[in-house]
N, C-alpha and C positions, 0 to 999 in steps of 0.2 A: 214729193217736192212741193206740189201745190198746197198741200196741207200746211207744211212748214211756213210757206210764204204768207198764207192766210192767218196762221196763228201769230206770226211775227207782227203783221199789220194790226191785228186786233190788240195785241199787247202794247204796241206803240200808241194806239189811240187811247187805251185805258190809262196808260202811264202819263199821258199828256196832262191830265187833270192835276197831277202833282205839281208840275211846273206852272201851269196856268194860275194856280192858286197863290203863287209867290209874287213878291214885288220885283223880282229880277227882270230887268229889261235886257234880255240876251241879244235882242236885235240891235241894241246900242253897242254891243261888244263885237258881234259878228255881222258883217255887212252882207248884203245880197250877193255881191261879187265874190266874197270869200266863201260863202255857203255854196255857191254854184260850183266851186272847185271840188267839193266832196262828191265822190261817186255814189256812196250809200252810207247808211248809219254806221256800219263797221269802220269805214274810213274816217268818218267824223269822230268816232270814239278814239281810234288809234292816233289821230293827229291832234287831239285835244291836249291841253297842258297836263303835265303829270304833277301829282302832289304826293309827298311822302310824310307819313305820320309815324310816331313812335307808339308801340303797343306793349302791353305787359307780356313778357316772355312766358311761355308755358313751362311746366316742370321739366318736360323732356328737353327743352332748350337749355335750361339751367344745368341739368344733369350732363348734357353733352359739352357745353361750352363754358360752364362755370357761373359763379354768382354775379359777375360783372357784365353778363351778356345784355346787349341791347337789341331789341327786335323792332324792325320797321316794316311797314307796308307801303307800297307805292301803287297809286291808282290814278284814275282819270278825273279831271276837273272839267266836265263838259259845260257847266253853266258859268264857268269863269268867276266863281265866288271865293276861290281859295280853299275850298273844302273838297275832300274826296267824294265822288258821287258813285252811287250804285248803278247797275245796268238800267234799271227802270227809269231813273232820273235822266241818264244820258239819252235813252230812247225818247223820253218826253221832250227834252230840249230839242232834239232833232226834229221831231214831229211839229213842235211849235214853230220852228224856223221854216220847215217845209210848208206849213199852212200859211204862214205870214208871207213868204216869198212866192207862193203859188207855183211851186216847182213842178 
């Protein structure tokens, strides 16, 4: 368990550089009061806005549902820029806010 926690913290700090290098001012979108409501990074990700994108269906989708099938993916928008974020970006946003608000 300790190893998992240490690994997670290390990954959070590493992924922070992704967000720090962008022009997004996430602290303008998420206040200190709102951030304080999140218990941990998992809750932060779960309660972030959701974004749905349309993706190319795979051959197995077409075979099962027909040529007119539309495939979509729904994910999290942790940095509130309207685009789906991967886990590393969500972790980096959380750490950036955590460091800014000295939680």
